[in-house]
PAFIMI-857363 format. One record per atom (N, C-alpha, C): residue in three letters; x, y, z. Coordinates in steps of 0.2 Angstrom, whole numbers. Example, Ala and Ser with C-alpha at 12.3 -4.5 7.8 and 13.67 -1.06 7.14 Angstrom:
REM residues 2
@resn ALA x 66 y -28 z 39 .
@resn ALA x 62 y -22 z 39 .
@resn ALA x 66 y -16 z 39 .
@resn SER x 64 y -11 z 35 .
@resn SER x 68 y -5 z 36 .
@resn SER x 64 y 0 z 39 .
***
This chain:
REM residues 74
@resn MET x -664 y -209 z -12 .
@resn MET x -667 y -214 z -17 .
@resn MET x -662 y -216 z -24 .
@resn ALA x -664 y -220 z -25 .
@resn ALA x -660 y -226 z -31 .
@resn ALA x -663 y -224 z -38 .
@resn PRO x -655 y -224 z -41 .
@resn PRO x -660 y -220 z -49 .
@resn PRO x -667 y -224 z -53 .
@resn SER x -667 y -231 z -50 .
@resn SER x -673 y -234 z -52 .
@resn SER x -680 y -228 z -51 .
@resn ARG x -679 y -229 z -43 .
@resn ARG x -685 y -226 z -39 .
@resn ARG x -685 y -218 z -43 .
@resn TRP x -680 y -215 z -44 .
@resn TRP x -682 y -211 z -47 .
@resn TRP x -684 y -209 z -56 .
@resn LYS x -682 y -212 z -59 .
@resn LYS x -685 y -216 z -66 .
@resn LYS x -692 y -217 z -64 .
@resn ALA x -694 y -221 z -58 .
@resn ALA x -700 y -223 z -61 .
@resn ALA x -706 y -217 z -56 .
@resn LEU x -703 y -213 z -53 .
@resn LEU x -706 y -205 z -51 .
@resn LEU x -707 y -202 z -56 .
@resn LEU x -702 y -202 z -61 .
@resn LEU x -703 y -196 z -65 .
@resn LEU x -708 y -201 z -70 .
@resn GLY x -711 y -205 z -72 .
@resn GLY x -714 y -211 z -76 .
@resn GLY x -721 y -208 z -73 .
@resn CYS x -722 y -208 z -65 .
@resn CYS x -730 y -207 z -63 .
@resn CYS x -732 y -198 z -64 .
@resn VAL x -726 y -195 z -66 .
@resn VAL x -726 y -190 z -65 .
@resn VAL x -728 y -186 z -74 .
@resn PHE x -724 y -189 z -77 .
@resn PHE x -726 y -186 z -83 .
@resn PHE x -732 y -192 z -88 .
@resn GLU x -733 y -199 z -85 .
@resn GLU x -740 y -200 z -87 .
@resn GLU x -747 y -196 z -84 .
@resn MET x -747 y -193 z -80 .
@resn MET x -752 y -191 z -74 .
@resn MET x -754 y -184 z -78 .
@resn ALA x -749 y -181 z -81 .
@resn ALA x -748 y -174 z -84 .
@resn ALA x -753 y -176 z -91 .
@resn MET x -759 y -169 z -90 .
@resn MET x -764 y -169 z -96 .
@resn MET x -760 y -166 z -102 .
@resn ALA x -761 y -169 z -108 .
@resn ALA x -759 y -165 z -114 .
@resn ALA x -761 y -156 z -113 .
@resn LEU x -757 y -154 z -117 .
@resn LEU x -761 y -147 z -120 .
@resn LEU x -767 y -146 z -125 .
@resn VAL x -765 y -152 z -128 .
@resn VAL x -770 y -154 z -132 .
@resn VAL x -777 y -161 z -132 .
@resn PRO x -783 y -160 z -127 .
@resn PRO x -781 y -165 z -123 .
@resn PRO x -784 y -171 z -131 .
@resn ARG x -785 y -169 z -136 .
@resn ARG x -789 y -175 z -140 .
@resn ARG x -784 y -176 z -148 .
@resn TRP x -777 y -171 z -144 .
@resn TRP x -772 y -175 z -150 .
@resn TRP x -772 y -180 z -155 .
@resn ARG x -774 y -187 z -150 .
@resn ARG x -772 y -192 z -153 .
@resn ARG x -778 y -194 z -159 .
@resn TYR x -782 y -191 z -157 .
@resn TYR x -790 y -192 z -160 .
@resn TYR x -792 y -185 z -168 .
@resn MET x -787 y -181 z -169 .
@resn MET x -786 y -178 z -171 .
@resn MET x -785 y -177 z -178 .
@resn SER x -787 y -173 z -183 .
@resn SER x -785 y -178 z -190 .
@resn SER x -778 y -174 z -193 .
@resn ASP x -775 y -177 z -199 .
@resn ASP x -768 y -173 z -201 .
@resn ASP x -767 y -166 z -199 .
@resn GLU x -774 y -166 z -205 .
@resn GLU x -773 y -159 z -207 .
@resn GLU x -777 y -154 z -198 .
@resn ALA x -779 y -155 z -197 .
@resn ALA x -781 y -152 z -190 .
@resn ALA x -773 y -152 z -186 .
@resn LYS x -771 y -156 z -185 .
@resn LYS x -762 y -157 z -182 .
@resn LYS x -760 y -149 z -183 .
@resn ALA x -759 y -151 z -191 .
@resn ALA x -755 y -147 z -197 .
@resn ALA x -757 y -140 z -193 .
@resn LEU x -762 y -138 z -193 .
@resn LEU x -767 y -133 z -192 .
@resn LEU x -764 y -129 z -185 .
@resn THR x -764 y -134 z -181 .
@resn THR x -764 y -131 z -173 .
@resn THR x -756 y -128 z -173 .
@resn ARG x -753 y -134 z -175 .
@resn ARG x -746 y -132 z -176 .
@resn ARG x -742 y -126 z -179 .
@resn ARG x -747 y -127 z -186 .
@resn ARG x -745 y -118 z -188 .
@resn ARG x -747 y -114 z -184 .
@resn THR x -752 y -113 z -181 .
@resn THR x -757 y -108 z -177 .
@resn THR x -751 y -107 z -172 .
@resn ALA x -748 y -111 z -166 .
@resn ALA x -742 y -111 z -161 .
@resn ALA x -737 y -108 z -163 .
@resn ILE x -735 y -109 z -168 .
@resn ILE x -726 y -108 z -171 .
@resn ILE x -731 y -100 z -174 .
@resn SER x -734 y -99 z -177 .
@resn SER x -736 y -93 z -179 .
@resn SER x -737 y -87 z -170 .
@resn ALA x -739 y -92 z -167 .
@resn ALA x -741 y -86 z -160 .
@resn ALA x -735 y -87 z -156 .
@resn GLY x -729 y -91 z -158 .
@resn GLY x -722 y -90 z -152 .
@resn GLY x -718 y -85 z -157 .
@resn VAL x -719 y -84 z -164 .
@resn VAL x -714 y -81 z -167 .
@resn VAL x -717 y -74 z -169 .
@resn LEU x -724 y -71 z -168 .
@resn LEU x -728 y -66 z -166 .
@resn LEU x -726 y -62 z -159 .
@resn ILE x -724 y -66 z -154 .
@resn ILE x -722 y -66 z -148 .
@resn ILE x -715 y -63 z -148 .
@resn LEU x -714 y -67 z -152 .
@resn LEU x -703 y -66 z -151 .
@resn LEU x -704 y -59 z -155 .
@resn VAL x -707 y -56 z -159 .
@resn VAL x -705 y -52 z -163 .
@resn VAL x -707 y -46 z -159 .
@resn LEU x -712 y -45 z -157 .
@resn LEU x -716 y -42 z -151 .
@resn LEU x -711 y -38 z -146 .
@resn LEU x -707 y -45 z -141 .
@resn LEU x -703 y -42 z -137 .
@resn LEU x -697 y -41 z -143 .
@resn VAL x -693 y -41 z -147 .
@resn VAL x -689 y -36 z -149 .
@resn VAL x -690 y -32 z -153 .
@resn PHE x -696 y -30 z -155 .
@resn PHE x -699 y -23 z -157 .
@resn PHE x -700 y -19 z -150 .
@resn ARG x -704 y -20 z -144 .
@resn ARG x -704 y -18 z -139 .
@resn ARG x -696 y -14 z -137 .
@resn GLY x -691 y -20 z -136 .
@resn GLY x -684 y -18 z -131 .
@resn GLY x -680 y -10 z -138 .
@resn LEU x -682 y -13 z -145 .
@resn LEU x -678 y -9 z -150 .
@resn LEU x -683 y -2 z -152 .
@resn LEU x -688 y -1 z -150 .
@resn LEU x -693 y 4 z -150 .
@resn LEU x -692 y 10 z -147 .
@resn PRO x -689 y 12 z -143 .
@resn PRO x -686 y 18 z -140 .
@resn PRO x -679 y 21 z -145 .
@resn TRP x -674 y 16 z -147 .
@resn TRP x -669 y 16 z -152 .
@resn TRP x -674 y 22 z -158 .
@resn VAL x -676 y 17 z -160 .
@resn VAL x -679 y 20 z -168 .
@resn VAL x -682 y 27 z -165 .
@resn VAL x -686 y 29 z -161 .
@resn VAL x -689 y 34 z -160 .
@resn VAL x -683 y 41 z -159 .
@resn VAL x -678 y 37 z -155 .
@resn VAL x -672 y 42 z -154 .
@resn VAL x -669 y 45 z -162 .
@resn ALA x -668 y 38 z -163 .
@resn ALA x -666 y 39 z -172 .
@resn ALA x -670 y 44 z -176 .
@resn LEU x -676 y 43 z -176 .
@resn LEU x -682 y 48 z -178 .
@resn LEU x -680 y 54 z -179 .
@resn ALA x -679 y 57 z -171 .
@resn ALA x -680 y 62 z -169 .
@resn ALA x -673 y 67 z -172 .
@resn ALA x -667 y 60 z -170 .
@resn ALA x -660 y 64 z -173 .
@resn ALA x -661 y 66 z -180 .
@resn TRP x -665 y 63 z -184 .
@resn TRP x -666 y 64 z -191 .
@resn TRP x -669 y 70 z -193 .
@resn TRP x -675 y 71 z -189 .
@resn TRP x -679 y 78 z -190 .
@resn TRP x -676 y 82 z -187 .
@resn ILE x -673 y 82 z -183 .
@resn ILE x -667 y 89 z -179 .
@resn ILE x -662 y 90 z -185 .
@resn TRP x -658 y 87 z -189 .
@resn TRP x -654 y 86 z -193 .
@resn TRP x -657 y 90 z -198 .
@resn ARG x -663 y 86 z -201 .
@resn ARG x -665 y 89 z -208 .
@resn ARG x -667 y 95 z -206 .
@resn ALA x -669 y 98 z -201 .
@resn ALA x -671 y 105 z -199 .
@resn ALA x -666 y 110 z -198 .
@resn ILE x -661 y 107 z -197 .
@resn ILE x -657 y 111 z -195 .
@resn ILE x -651 y 113 z -204 .
@resn SER x -652 y 106 z -204 .
@resn SER x -648 y 107 z -214 .
@resn SER x -652 y 110 z -219 .
@resn LYS x -659 y 114 z -216 .
@resn LYS x -660 y 119 z -221 .
@resn LYS x -659 y 123 z -222 .
***
């Protein structure tokens, strides 16, 4: 296929794609800002939970080691 055909095909695909928020262009600036803040907060929360999930076993091991050392040093 020629490059212009690909460009036309991709243009059709992106025009047919439905918006995440269908009424975005009709929303007020305040509503758009609230939507953006909510989406960013949700993304940060998911990222923190993924990192915390990976670090949780190490925190438990460190806490157990500290308790054992504290019990032995008495």
